[in-house]
C-alpha positions as a LaTeX table, in Angstrom:
\begin{tabular}{lrrr}
\hline
Residue & $x$ (\AA) & $y$ (\AA) & $z$ (\AA) \\
\hline
Met1 & 0.00 & 0.00 & 0.00 \\
Leu2 & 2.77 & 2.41 & 0.91 \\
Gly3 & 4.53 & 1.59 & $-2.39$ \\
Lys4 & 1.43 & 2.58 & $-4.38$ \\
Ile5 & 1.20 & 5.90 & $-2.55$ \\
Ile6 & 4.87 & 6.67 & $-3.17$ \\
Asn7 & 4.53 & 5.76 & $-6.85$ \\
Thr8 & 1.46 & 7.98 & $-7.18$ \\
Ile9 & 3.20 & 10.93 & $-5.53$ \\
Ala10 & 6.28 & 10.43 & $-7.73$ \\
Ala11 & 4.10 & 10.31 & $-10.86$ \\
Val12 & 2.34 & 13.54 & $-9.87$ \\
Ile13 & 5.65 & 15.31 & $-9.22$ \\
Val14 & 7.15 & 14.14 & $-12.52$ \\
Gly15 & 4.00 & 15.17 & $-14.37$ \\
Tyr16 & 4.09 & 18.61 & $-12.78$ \\
Leu17 & 7.76 & 19.10 & $-13.67$ \\
Leu18 & 7.22 & 18.07 & $-17.28$ \\
Ala19 & 4.20 & 20.34 & $-17.62$ \\
Ala20 & 6.10 & 23.28 & $-16.12$ \\
Gln21 & 8.97 & 22.86 & $-18.58$ \\
Thr22 & 6.63 & 22.52 & $-21.55$ \\
Ala23 & 4.76 & 25.68 & $-20.59$ \\
His24 & 7.96 & 27.74 & $-20.69$ \\
Ala25 & 9.30 & 26.31 & $-23.94$ \\
Ala26 & 9.26 & 28.63 & $-26.93$ \\
Pro27 & 7.20 & 27.39 & $-29.87$ \\
Met28 & 9.16 & 25.98 & $-32.78$ \\
Leu29 & 8.97 & 28.16 & $-35.86$ \\
Cys30 & 9.62 & 27.45 & $-39.52$ \\
Ser31 & 12.02 & 30.39 & $-39.62$ \\
Gly32 & 14.04 & 28.91 & $-36.77$ \\
Glu33 & 14.34 & 25.57 & $-38.53$ \\
Glu34 & 15.40 & 27.33 & $-41.73$ \\
Lys35 & 18.10 & 29.29 & $-39.87$ \\
Thr36 & 19.37 & 26.10 & $-38.24$ \\
Cys37 & 19.48 & 24.38 & $-41.62$ \\
Ile38 & 21.42 & 27.26 & $-43.21$ \\
Ala39 & 23.88 & 27.32 & $-40.29$ \\
Ala40 & 24.52 & 23.61 & $-40.83$ \\
Cys41 & 25.10 & 24.25 & $-44.55$ \\
Arg42 & 27.76 & 26.83 & $-43.77$ \\
Lys43 & 29.67 & 24.25 & $-41.73$ \\
Gly44 & 29.84 & 21.89 & $-44.70$ \\
Pro45 & 32.03 & 21.88 & $-47.81$ \\
Pro46 & 32.09 & 25.32 & $-49.50$ \\
Ala47 & 31.39 & 23.78 & $-52.92$ \\
Leu48 & 28.00 & 22.50 & $-51.69$ \\
Thr49 & 26.94 & 25.50 & $-49.61$ \\
Gly50 & 24.88 & 27.23 & $-52.32$ \\
Asp51 & 22.79 & 24.18 & $-53.18$ \\
Cys52 & 22.36 & 23.34 & $-49.51$ \\
Ile53 & 21.10 & 26.84 & $-48.66$ \\
Ala54 & 18.71 & 26.72 & $-51.63$ \\
Ala55 & 17.31 & 23.43 & $-50.31$ \\
Cys56 & 16.88 & 24.98 & $-46.84$ \\
Arg57 & 14.94 & 27.87 & $-48.34$ \\
Gln58 & 12.69 & 25.47 & $-50.25$ \\
Arg59 & 12.05 & 23.53 & $-47.05$ \\
Gly60 & 11.35 & 26.82 & $-45.27$ \\
Asn61 & 8.77 & 27.84 & $-47.89$ \\
Tyr62 & 7.12 & 24.42 & $-47.67$ \\
Cys63 & 7.03 & 24.74 & $-43.89$ \\
Lys64 & 5.47 & 28.20 & $-44.03$ \\
His65 & 2.67 & 26.81 & $-46.20$ \\
Thr66 & 2.05 & 23.58 & $-44.30$ \\
Gly67 & 3.48 & 24.00 & $-40.80$ \\
Cys68 & 5.59 & 20.87 & $-41.38$ \\
Trp69 & 9.37 & 20.73 & $-41.64$ \\
Asp70 & 10.69 & 18.00 & $-43.91$ \\
Ser71 & 14.47 & 17.51 & $-43.75$ \\
Gly72 & 14.45 & 14.55 & $-46.09$ \\
Thr73 & 15.02 & 12.09 & $-43.25$ \\
Asn74 & 12.61 & 13.52 & $-40.66$ \\
Arg75 & 9.22 & 15.17 & $-41.00$ \\
Tyr76 & 7.49 & 16.87 & $-38.12$ \\
Cys77 & 4.48 & 19.16 & $-38.03$ \\
Gly78 & 2.91 & 21.70 & $-35.74$ \\
Leu79 & 5.47 & 24.46 & $-36.25$ \\
Gly80 & 4.58 & 28.13 & $-36.24$ \\
Arg81 & 4.39 & 29.35 & $-39.83$ \\
Gln82 & 6.71 & 32.31 & $-39.48$ \\
\hline
\end{tabular}
């Protein structure tokens, strides 16, 4: 019985902490993902930078229309369209 009470209290505390962190998190934006993508391009080989940045801008435009970022390997939705 005592074990169930402790588990319940622990679950409530963990739930509260997760909710508190989520409430303070800034929303993900398409523009932020595009900037991150471009920054990654600039770290790569200079010969590929132009094409890479162009692909980031295309992904950014797609995201601004749909709210979904598609990196080619991952796709996630629910982003702010700015």
